[in-house]
Structures are given as structure tokens and as C-alpha cells.
N, C-alpha and C positions, 0 to 999 in steps of 0.2 A: 968815324969808327962804328961798325955795326954792332947792335945790341944783340944779346943772346937770342931774343925772340926772332928778330930779322935774320939771324944766322940760321936758326932752326927752319924758318919758312923757306929760305933759299935751299936748304938741303931737302926739305920736303917736296918743293917744286922739282928739284933735280931727280929725286927718286920717282916722282909721278911721271916725268918723261922717260926715265929708264923703263919703268913698268909699261908704259904705252908702247915703246919699242918692241917689248916682248908679247904684246897683245893682251896685256893685263891692265887692271884699273886699281890704283891705290886709293883707298877710302879711309877716312879718319872718322872715328866715333863722333857722333853728335852729342854725346852725353855731356851735360854741363855741371854735373855733380861731381866735385872732386873726390868724393868717397866712393863713387861708383867703380867697379872693377875695370870697366873699359874706357874710362876717362882719359882722354889724350892718347889713345892707342889707334892702331890701324890694322887693316887686313888687305888682302889682295884678291881680286876677283879675275876669272877668266872671261872671255867674250861672251859665254853663254850666261854670265851671271852668277856662276857657282863660286863660292869662297873656297880658294885654294890654299891659302895660308892664313892661319890665324894663331893667336896665342894659346897657351895651355889653360886658360880659364874657361868657364862655361859660356862666357859672353862671346858674342860673334866677332869681336876684334881681339885686342890683346897683344898685338906686335908693337914693339918699340921701333923707332926708326933705324937703329942698329940692327935690329932683327929683319926688318924689310930689306935693308941693304944686303944683309947675308943671303937672304932668299934670292934676291935678284942677281947678285954676283956669283953666287954659288960657293962663297968662302964661309 
């Protein structure tokens, strides 16, 4: 049986592939401080390197995997 961490990693990899098919890159924050605003969050970049989708915080990241999926699927 898969653990929650491995299920999250599988989902993250699936969304990375979906982003790549749309010419985007899914990036995860490298922050290691659990109290940081961007800890464990993501953003999407286009081919030129411009961040096209991030969360509502001042941090450069801020999207949850649910929000990433919404951005990629349009739902």
C-alpha cells in the first residue's frame, strides 16, 4: 500500500508531465522552513522562464497541488 508521501510524489510527477505537455515547468519551493510562506508550495513557469501562476502570497510560489491541477486542467 502506498503511503501519503509516495501518493503525493506520484501526483506531483503526473502534474509535472501535464505541465511539460503544455510547455510549462512545475517547480516546487526549495524552502526547508515549515514556517515559511512558500514551504511545500509550487509555481508554474513558461518556456521563457516567466512565472505564470503562483499563489496569493508575496512569495514566488504559493500554489498547492490542487491549485496546480486547476491551472493545468482549466477546472
